[in-house]
C-alpha positions in Angstrom: 9.5 -14.0 0.7 10.5 -12.2 3.9 12.6 -9.0 3.8 15.0 -9.1 6.7 17.4 -6.4 5.6 16.9 -3.2 3.6 19.3 -0.4 3.2 19.8 2.6 0.9 22.9 2.1 -1.2 22.7 4.8 -3.9 20.9 8.0 -4.8 21.4 9.0 -8.4 20.2 11.2 -11.3 22.5 9.7 -13.9 23.9 6.2 -14.8 27.3 7.0 -13.4 25.7 7.2 -9.9 24.0 3.8 -10.2 25.3 0.8 -8.2 26.9 -2.0 -10.2 24.4 -3.8 -12.4 25.0 -7.1 -10.6 21.7 -7.9 -8.8 18.1 -8.3 -10.0 16.2 -5.0 -9.6 12.5 -4.3 -9.1 11.6 -0.7 -10.0 8.5 1.1 -8.5 7.0 3.9 -10.6 3.8 6.0 -10.3 2.3 9.4 -10.0 3.3 11.6 -7.1 1.1 11.0 -4.1 0.2 7.5 -5.2 1.5 6.1 -1.9 4.8 4.7 -3.2 7.0 5.6 -0.2 4.5 4.3 2.3 4.3 1.0 0.3 8.1 0.6 0.1 8.3 1.2 3.9 5.6 -1.5 4.5 7.2 -4.0 2.2 10.6 -3.6 3.8 9.3 -3.3 7.4 11.3 0.0 7.8 9.1 2.9 8.7 11.6 5.6 7.5 13.4 3.8 4.6 11.6 5.9 2.0 10.7 9.4 3.0 7.0 10.0 3.2 6.0 13.6 2.5 2.8 15.6 2.7 4.0 17.4 -0.4 3.9 15.3 -3.5 6.8 15.3 -5.9 9.6 15.2 -3.3 11.4 12.2 -4.8 13.6 13.8 -7.5 16.3 11.1 -7.7 16.5 7.4 -8.3 16.9 5.7 -5.0 18.4 2.2 -4.8 17.7 -0.1 -1.8 19.6 -3.4 -1.3 17.2 -6.1 0.0 18.6 -9.1 1.8 21.9 -8.6 0.0 20.2 -10.5 -2.9 18.2 -7.9 -4.9 17.5 -4.2 -5.2 14.3 -2.2 -5.0 14.5 1.0 -7.0 12.3 4.0 -6.2 11.8 6.1 -9.3 10.7 9.8 -9.2 7.0 10.4 -9.2 5.4 12.1 -12.1 2.3 14.2 -12.8 2.6 16.7 -10.0 1.3 20.1 -11.1 3.6 22.3 -9.0 6.7 21.0 -10.7 7.8 23.0 -13.7 7.5 21.5 -17.1 11.2 21.5 -17.7 11.8 19.7 -14.4 9.0 17.2 -15.2 10.6 16.4 -18.6 13.9 15.9 -16.8 12.3 13.3 -14.6 11.0 11.5 -17.7 14.5 11.5 -19.3 16.0 10.2 -16.0 13.4 7.4 -15.7 13.6 6.4 -19.3 17.4 6.2 -19.2 17.3 3.9 -16.2 14.6 1.6 -17.6 16.4 1.3 -21.0 19.8 0.8 -19.5 19.6 -1.8 -16.7 20.3 -5.4 -17.6 19.3 -6.6 -14.1 15.8 -5.0 -14.3 13.5 -7.9 -13.5 10.2 -6.2 -12.9 8.6 -2.7 -13.0 5.8 -2.2 -10.6 3.4 0.5 -11.9 1.4 2.0 -9.0 -2.1 3.4 -9.8 -4.6 4.9 -7.3 -7.5 2.5 -7.1 -9.9 5.4 -6.7 -9.2 6.9 -10.1 -8.9 6.0 -13.8 -5.2 5.8 -14.7 -3.9 9.1 -16.0 -2.6 9.7 -19.5 1.0 9.5 -18.0 0.2 6.1 -16.4 -1.0 4.9 -19.8 2.0 6.3 -21.6 4.4 4.7 -19.2 2.7 1.3 -19.4 2.6 1.4 -23.2 6.3 2.3 -23.1 7.1 -0.7 -20.8 5.1 -2.9 -23.2 6.9 -1.5 -26.3 10.3 -2.4 -24.7 9.0 -5.7 -23.6 9.8 -5.1 -19.9 8.1 -7.2 -17.3 5.5 -5.1 -15.6 3.0 -5.5 -12.8 0.2 -3.1 -11.9 -0.6 -2.5 -8.3 -3.7 -0.5 -7.2 -2.9 1.5 -4.1 -5.2 2.9 -1.4 -7.6 0.0 -1.5 -8.8 1.0 1.9 -10.2 4.2 0.5 -13.1 2.5 -1.3 -15.7 -0.1 -0.3 -15.0 -3.8 -0.8 -17.8 -4.0 -3.3 -16.3 -1.2 -5.4 -12.8 -2.9 -5.7 -13.6 -5.3 -8.5 -15.2 -2.5 -10.7 -12.2 -0.2 -10.1 -9.7 -2.9 -11.0 -11.7 -3.5 -14.1 -11.5 0.2 -15.0 -7.7 0.1 -14.5 -7.4 -3.0 -16.7 -9.5 -1.4 -19.4 -7.7 2.0 -19.4 -4.3 0.3 -19.6 -5.4 -2.1 -22.3 -5.0 -5.2 -20.1 -7.1 -8.4 -20.4 -9.7 -8.9 -17.7 -7.7 -11.9 -16.6 -4.5 -9.8 -16.1 -3.4 -9.6 -12.5 -3.7 -6.3 -10.8 -3.0 -6.4 -7.1 -5.0 -4.1 -4.8 -3.0 -3.0 -1.7 -3.6 -1.0 1.4 -0.7 0.3 3.5 -3.2 1.2 6.2 -4.7 -2.2 6.4 -1.5 -4.0 5.3 -3.3 -6.0 2.6 -2.0 -7.2 -0.7 1.6 -7.1 0.5 2.2 -10.8 0.6 0.9 -11.1 -3.0 3.2 -8.3 -4.1 6.2 -9.9 -2.3 5.4 -13.2 -4.1 5.5 -11.5 -7.5 8.8 -9.8 -6.6 10.3 -13.2 -5.5 9.1 -14.9 -8.7 10.5 -12.1 -11.0 13.9 -12.0 -9.3 14.4 -15.7 -8.6 14.7 -14.8 -4.9 12.8 -17.9 -3.8 15.6 -20.0 -5.4 18.4 -18.3 -3.4 
């Protein structure tokens, strides 16, 4: 899959701001500072498509990007950032849950986890929620360049164990710095959305 066109088409906090539910969508979720914006920019080949910030927790809306006029990538607000008030954080949760429960075109949810750390309680909660609602989910381990190659397998095993995945379950390590894992992720997106058949 090659992304030739990517454009922001909607920024929303409620369902009435979403674009029409007429294309397959792939949603990206994860903790603040997990590297979501950098990964979206690398996937789409657009350096400034998603705003990268030195201050975690900046994405406070649901951002919809139309890809190749055939599918949408959806950037969900990050969670777990300590400087955001509890009431605002709960609002983020309600916003994300409403999106995930309400979109018929949702083909895949990509859960991002920092490969250097055990998934947080919020990561586990979100993954269990996705499983409960039988949503198609893929775990991607970001910042793979931050650890040694020999440590990657052990950290992927820790992520699988914490999230209750089998050891055979696919977890894709990615590095935006070294541009690794991107092809594998694009293949999963293409498979989930039927893009390859278009």
